[in-house]
N, C-alpha and C positions, 0 to 999 in steps of 0.2 A: 755150684759148678756142675753137678750131675744134671740139675734141671736144665741148665744151659746147654749142655752136650746133647741132651734128648731133644731139646728145642731145635738146635742147629741141624741135628740129623734128620728131623722131620722136614725142616725148611729145605735141606739139600735134596731129600727125596721128591719133594713137590716141585722143586725147581727143575730137576731132571725130567720129570713127567711133562711139565709145562714146555720144557725145551723140545722134547720129542714131539709134542702136539704141533708146535710151531714149525718144526722142521718138516713134519709130515704134510702139513697144509701148503707150506711155501713150495715144496718140491712139486706138488701136484698143480700148482698154479703156473708153473713154468711152461712156456710154449713148447710144442713138439710132442711126439708120441714115442715113448721108450720102446715100444714093439717095433715101430717103423725104423727107428734108429738102430735097433738090434739086427734087423734083417738087411738093412742097407738099401742102396738104390736098386730099383728093378723088381721089388717084391709086389705081388699082386694082393687084392683085398683078401683073398682066402687065407694066404700066408700071414698077412698081418693080423687077421682075426684069430688065428691059431696062436700066434705069438702073444697076443693080448691075453688069451685064456691061459697061456702057460706062465706069464708073469703075474696074472691076477688083475691087470688093469682094466679088464672088461666088466668087472664088478663095480657096483656103486661106491662112491668115496666113503660113505659111512660104514659100509661092510669092510672095505680095505682098512679103515681106521680101527675097527674092532679087532680085526686079525692082528694089526700092527701091535695094539695094546696088549692083546693076549700073549702074542710072542714075546713082547718086551717084559711082561711079568715072569716069564720063564727064562729070561736072560738070552733069548733067541733073537738075534738081529736079522734073521731072514737068510735067504739065499740070493746070491748074485744073479742078475738077469742074464749076464754074459757067460759066466762060467758054470752056473747052476751049483756052485759050492757055497757052504755055509760062510757068512761074512765074518762072524766072530773069530773063528781060528785064523783067518787071514789077517785081521786087525791085530791079533795077539802077536802073530809072526812079525808084522811091520813094527809093532811097538818095540821088539828087541832092538831095533835101530833107532827109532825116534826118541825113546826114553833115554838111553845112554847118551845120545847126542845132546839132548836138552839138559841132563843133569850134570854131564861133564863140563858143558859150556857154562852153566850156572856156577858151579864150583870154582872154575878157573876165573870167571868174572868176579866172583866174591873175593877170591884170593888177591886179585889185583886191586879191586875197588876199596876194600876196607883199610888196608894200610896207606895207600895213596891218598885217599880221601881225608884220613885223619892228619896226615903230613901236610896236605894242602890247606887245612884249616888251622892247624897249630902253627905252621910256619908260613902263614899267608903274607907276612911282611919280608920274607926272603925270596930270592929269585927262583929257587926251585919250587917253592910253593906256588908262585905265580906260574911257572912253566908247567906244573902238573894240572893246574886249572885250565890253562890254555890247550893242553894235549886233550883233555876231557871235552872241551867245546869242539875241538876238531873231530874227535871220535863220534860225537853226536851228529855232526854235519855229514858224515860219510855214509852212504848207503851200504847195507850189509852185503848186497850182491857184488858191489864194486870191490870190497874188501876181499870177498871170496875170488873173484876173477884175478885180482892183483896177486893173492897168494898162490893161486894155481900157476900163473905165469912165472912168478919168481921161484917158488920152492920146487914145484913139480917139473915145469918145462926147462928153466934155466939151470937150476941146481940138480934136478933129478933126484931129490932126496925122498920124496913121498909120492904116492900115486895121485894123479890129477882128479880121478872120479871113480865112482863105482864102488861095489861092495863085494866081498868074496862070496862066491856061490855057496860055499860051505857055511857061510855065516859065522857064528861064534865057535864053531868047531876048531877053527884056526884063529885063536885069539890075537896072535901077533899081527896077522894080516888085517883082522877086523880093526884093531886099534890104529894101525897105520892108515887105514882108509877113513877113520874118523878124526884123525889129528887136524887136518886142515879145516874141515867144517867146524870142529870145536873152537879153534883159534878164531875163525871168522866171526862166529856168534859172540865169543867172549870179548873180542875187542870192542865191538859196538855195545854190548850189554854192560861191559865194565865201565865204559866212559859215562854211561847214563847213571849207573849206581854210584860212581864216584862223586858225581855232582850231589846226590842226595846225602851220601855219607858226609861230605864236606859241610853241606848245609846244616845237618843235625849236629855235627861237631861244634860248628860255630855257635849255634843256639845254646849248647851245653856249656861252652867256654864262657858265655855271658851270663850264666845263671847265678842267682844269689848263693845257692848252697855250695857251689864250686868256690866262690870267693870267700865264703866262711871257712871252708876246709883249708884254703891257702892261709887264711888268717890264723888258723889253729897250728900252723907249722907244716902242713903237708906240702910236698913239692908239686909242681904243676902236673907232671906226669902221673905221680901217685894219686892226686885228686881226681884226675881224668879217669884213670883205671878203676879206682875204687867207687867212685860216686857218678861219674859221667857216662860211662858206656852203657850201663843199664838203663839210664833214663834216655839216652840218645837212641838206644836200639828199638824203642817202641815204634816211633814213626817209621824207622828204616825197614822193620819187618814188614809193614804194610806194603811198602814199595818193593821189597823183595818178592812178595807174593805176586804183585802185578807184573813185575818183570819176568818172573819165572813162567807165569801163564802166558804172557804175550810171546815169549820165546818159544813155547810149546806150540802155539798157534802159528806163529811166523816161521817155523821150521820148514814149511813148504818151500819157501824161496831158497833157502840154503840146500835143501835136498834136491831141488831143481838144479841149481848150479853145479852140484857135485854128483848128480845122477845116483842118489841114494834111494833104494827101494823102501822108503819109510811111509808113514801115514800120509805125508804130503803128496807123494806120487800116486798113491792109491786114490786119494781125494780127487786129484786132477784127472786121472784116468776114468774114475766114475762119473765125473761131470761131463767129460767128453762123450762118453758112451751112454749117457742118461741112465745110469745103473743106479736106481733109486735106493736099493737096499745097501749098497756099498757106500754111497754118499751119506745116507742116514746114519749107518753105522759109525762111520769115521767121525762125523760131527757129534753124534751122541757121546761117543767114548771121549772125545776132546772136551766136550762140555763137562762130562763127569770129572775128568781130570783137573780142569780149571776150577770147578766147585770144590774139589777136594784140597787144592792148593790154597784157595781162599779160607777154607775151613781151618786148615793147619796153621796159616798165618794169624788167624783170629785167636786160636787157642794159645799160640806162642806168645802173643801180646798180653793175654790175660795171665799166663803164668809168670811173665816177667814183672808185670805191673799189677799189684794187688788192687789198686784203686778201680781198675776196670771190672773186678769181680764183686765189687760192692755197689749196689744199686744207689746208694746215697753219695757215691763218689769218695768215701773215706777209705783209707788203707786199713786192712784188718791185721 
């Protein structure tokens, strides 16, 4: 297990470096000049040349790449072309919104998907089991931004229970106002994610219910619920954990849409603003941090699978 952790850590570091190189090259292949975009319409050649020198785009691409790698090795994501402020502190500030939004949405979706998915599988022959499956299909078909707009209209505009958009200027210094601002975005993401997770939980539970070891446990006198809790949940959790990692990563990356709907100043809005202004350091920084978080989620999901199923820790595929 220790060798595996070291190997996966090395792969994670190399993957992050490779992602940084790809982002660096792709951003510089985009059409347009960041210096010209920074100055706006009407700038003359002398001003553009001075701006290029300021942002470093006048240097050859290999030199820019060496500076980028050198800064990355020091955990320095550079300075914004627009504000001339360090990118990393700004990203960390934005993460105080994006991470709670993602994690709370994930936990709420999990709290909905696990019991409802199991009920839909165990009671598939009952009307409420079929109804739960139908609702999950409906949730998969509804776009997340449409759910957000509907909740804003219903809860914020009609009922006036929660704010429609925005985040407190004081941030988490006023936790009640911050939580109120996140309630609708969290519910929006959780509804769509929960519908997707419910389908996977239902499918994994159905596979477990048809397994031989569960029938043997029933033959030895255990109840259906007891056999499922004692023997089935652990085996069914292995494939579900992989899906949980994918869903959490996709939610983190897809938060840009929900942040746009609810005007939240998270990583998504920073990314969109950086793209509009051709602010390469800001775009690179957001995408690199997002890539790191996605890699860490995948790493954690893989470790959790191996802790639950000893067969994955044995090269020969035998349980230890």
